C-alpha angles and dihedrals in degrees: 000000000000092000093053092056091062092060121093119210129191120202113206105189137131097197106091098206094048091046095051094045089053095044092047096049095047094042088051089052089054102258124139102243133185125184125211135176099193130065089223090057092050092050091049092053091048092050093050091049092074100129093043108023123211109271098202139018113201111197127186118231096247092049091049089044090056100043106020129152091013096062091051094044091052092050090049088060097042098041113007094182095057114114119225127220126180127202107220129186110246094230094062108064096149092057088048094058090044092053095046093050094051100039105037094237116196094200143001134197125195119219144262084051138170119251089235092058090050093050092047092050091046093052092052093051092048090050089052089047091055091045093053093047092051094048091049091047090047090052090050093051091046091049093049090047090049091051092050092046089049090052091047089049091050089050094049089049092051091048090046090055093047091049092048091051091049091048090049091052090048092049090053092052091048090051091050091048089051093050090047090051092047090053092050090051091050091051092051095049112091111243091223139007116264114228122226090238087059090053090050091047093050091048091046093232127164117245098243130135090242092053091045091051093049094047091044091053089051091050091047092049093051093045091048088054093051093047090045089055092047091047092048092047091054097039096245131130122251122207113207101197103136109148103207094168091061092050094047093054088081122073116242130195125210091263090055093064095097088052091051091053089048090057094043097050097062090056091047087049096050094117123155113203106225126146115249119226121232131033123322120255122260091261094049090050091049091043098235127182130191125243118205113182115214120260093003114145091202089067086083092062109027138048121200116203123190127190117241091249090054093231097115136041126186128191124208135181110237098173135022120228118244108258134359094266090055091048092050088051096049104031098068131132093238092052091051092049090050093045095052092044088056087053085058093252105145109144133065096012113168121245123282091244092058090048091049092048091051094047093052089069104021121130141142090282096049121100118259117260125230096242098180138012128196129213115254122213119268106231117236129222123259118233113272130205111209111202117209094200131053113259091186105037096151114110131180094254145299121279112232125217091260089056096253120124125242104213093189090071105076100161140285117294111233116247124184134193130219110287095020116142110245103178143346134200125230101205121233117268114220118233123245116253120244133213131223125222088258088061099251124139121249110207116219123243112271113250122226113242111195122206126235109239124190132187134186116345095024141097127202119215120247092257092050095235100106135045123201138194118250096189143025114269147087118313114227131189107205126207093265093058095257119141117217136167120220123193091214134058106222116199114189105212131353134345098242141122090308093062100023122203115337123230110170128148094215137058117307124208118194119185093193137031133308097233130218117289096014125120129217120193124172147094099296138347136212117184141153096236141344116218114180094333132141115231127191116176139170094207136008137350120207118183117182094203116013152292119258128184092340141136115231130184112176132166094197130044133305125217123181143127103252143352120213128183094339141130118234125188137163149088087284142116117239122216116187127183101191123011151329113216128181093340137134115225122185115174144150096222135050133299116221126186103150097165101030145056140257110221128185096336141128114232125189104183113166094197098042144261134273117187141156094221131007114198129341140231098270105027130093110270118263124241114221126185120182134176092035124101093214092162091055091044088052091052092051092048092052089049093051090051090050091049091050090052091052092052090048092050092050092046091048090052092048093046095048111122089221092065092051090042092051091048091051091046089050093052091046092050089049092056091046091050092053090049093050090047091055090050090051093052091049091050090051094050092048091047091050091050093051092047090052091048088047091053092058095055126095116234097224100043103036099035094134093047091048090055092051094050090048092056092047091052091048090049090051089049093054090048089050093051090047091051092048090052091050091048091051089051090050091049092050088049089052092049092053093048089048090054092049092047089047089052091055091049091051092051089052092047090052091051090047094053089047088051093051089053093051089048090051092051092046091052092053094047093046090054088061091060090051091065116103112280115250115233093246121201142169119239120196117194095185120005140334111201129227122267089038107144115224124187135186131171089255102032146017136193146176114220112239097190139018119272130199134210095348143138119229119202141149121249131182116244137181130209129169092353091306119116122208145153130243141164122268123204113209125185118236 
C-alpha cells in the first residue's frame, strides 16, 4: 500500500459521474488523484510535478476524441514516463482500436467497469512507470560512469606517454654516461706491457744482482701497497708472503727476466678472500683507488688516490728521498703539479702555496693532503603543485573546551566560487652540473615536472601554471590527479560518525538517512529520511520518506511523506503526502496535506492550510493559526532583544567607573606633563645663563666664583635629569591609559557593528510584513474534528462539532452599526 501512495494520477474526464467514480475508487485504494476537465489544466499539473512526475493519465473517450493525439503528444514531451489509459465505451470497439493506434495508449478500460478492474490496470501502469524510470536512471548512471572511465583512461594514457618520454630521456643519459665511462677506462689502460729491462734502461741502472735485488724490492713494495689498498677497499685480507731471498739464490740471465716475473706474480696475487671485522678504513669508505702513471720516477715517493666518483684526489708520501738535497730536488711544487697532471687530474687543484707548505714537512708518516677537489652537482627541485583547497579535510573530531572530543565535527567541507584559484604549479628547477677532477662534466639528475590537469568546472591559465574554478561548488582531486568542481555534495549512505556534521554552501544529496544528533547546513538537501537530525537550509528540503524527531529550519519549500514529533520553521511552504503527528510547524508559507491527516499538532501557517483530515476521535485536538506570520514575528522579537542587549552593553561600557577614572587620570597627567616641561625649560635657561657667566670669568682671579657657578650648574643638571625622569614616567602612564581607553573604544565599535547588522536584518524582515495580507483560509477535503482550535488576527474559534468538506475563512460583518469579524464555513 505504501508504494501506491507515492504515485500521482490525473483523471481527465468531462463526465461528472465517471470522473467521480474513478477518483473515488483510486483514492480509496490509496493513490494521489487529481481531476481536471481542461487540457490546459492537465498540462499545468504535469509541468509542476517535475520532482515526482505523474505516474498515470486517465483520459475519458470523449476527451481523447476531441484532443487526441494532441493531448498525448504534449504529455509525451512534458512527462515521457507517464503512462496513458483511456476509458472507452464498450459498444465502440472500432474507435478504441483507432485511438490506441494513433496515440500509443498503454492501457484501456471499457465502461461501465468494476473498481477491481480499474485498480488492477492502474497497478500495472504504475509498475510500468517505475520500471521505465529505473531503466532510464540506470542508463544515465551507466553513461556517466562510462564518461568518467573514459576520462580516467585518457588521463592514464597521457601520463603513460609522459612517463615513457621521461624514461627514454633517462635511458639516453645512462647510455651517454656508460659510453663516457668506457672511454675513460680505455684511456687508463696501458697499450702495451713494459718490460723490466726497459725500466732498468730508463733509470740507467747497471745489470748486477745487487741492483736487480734492490729494484725488485722497490717493485714488490709498491705492488704490495697497491694490492693492500685494493684489499682494504674491498674488505679482504692480503697475505704478504713473497720469499725474495729464495728466488734470488738462483742465477738468472737477461733472457730469464720474463720467467722471473712469472714466479713473482703468483706470490703477489696470493690473496685470501675473508671478511674483516670492524669498520672499514677512511679510504675504503670513500672508495679510493690509486693511480700510478707509467715511467714516472715520482711513483717511488708519492701515491695519488682518487675516489670512485672522481670528485676527490689525495696525495701521500710513501718513501722519503735519501738526503736533504735529494728531497729538495724531488719535493717541489712544479714536480707535484706535473705528476698529478700525468695522473689525469686537471680540475680543482689546490694552490701552489698549500702544496709548498705541505711539502716542507711531508714524509711517510705525515697525513695525505687533498690535492684536488671536484665540483659536485647542485640538485634541482622537482615541480610542485600547490593546492589552494583541502583535498583531505576530514579529521577524527574537534576538541571541546573541556578537553573531550566531538566526533560529529569532522571538518569543514571546502567550497569555492567562480574565479577562485584552485591550484598552481611551481615549475621544476634544473640542477647545476658538476665537474670531476679529470675535468668531465657531471650532469644533474633530471627533476620531475607534473602537469596541472583540470576537469569539469575548471579553467587552466594560458601558461599552464594555474587552474581556476568556473562555477560555485566543491573542489575535488580525484585519484588520477585531475581537479574538478562539482556543484553538489554527494554522500553515499547515511550522515553519521563516518561523515560527521555537514556544512556545505551548495546542494547536498544524501542517499541514506540523516542520523540522530547530526547537523546538516547548506543550500538545499535531498535525503531518504531524517531521524533526529538538525537541518538548516537556504533553499529547499526534499525527503523521500519522512522526518522524525528533528529540528528543521528552511527558507525554501519542504516536500516529504510524513512529519512525526518534529519542529519545522522557516519562510517555506510545506507539502506533505501522508501525515503530521505531534509536531510544531511555524512557517510563513502554506501547509498542504491533501491526502493525509494532522494529528495532535500545533500549526502556524501564514498563508493557510489545506488538509484531508484535521484531528481524530481519540487524539488531542490540534491548534491552528492562519493569517499571522508568527515565524517572522519571532525573528523580529529575537532581533529586538539582541538590539536591546547591544544598547545595554554599550551603556555599561560608557558608565564604567574605570573609563571616567582613566579619563581623569589622563587629564591630570597631561597637566603634570605641562608643568614639568615648564620646569625643564626654566632649568635650561638658568643653566645657559650660568654657563655664559662662567665663560666670562678668569680662572686665576675668580676661582671661588667659578667653583660656586660650577656647583649651581651641576645642581641644575641634576634637577633637569630628575624632571626628565618624572616626565618619562608620566608619558609611560599616559601610553598605558591610552591603550586601555582604545580597548574600550574597540569594544564599543564591535558592538555598534553587530547592532547595525541586526538593524539591517530587522528592516528586511519588517518589509515582508508590509506586503499585502493574503486572505488565508483552511480547506478540509474530508473532515475536521470538534475541539480543534482555530485562530486568526481578527477572530478565533473552537469547533463545537465535526465538519466535512469545507472551507473556513474570516469575513468582515456589520450589525447594528458595529463591525466585527467571524469565521464562515463554506461547503466545497
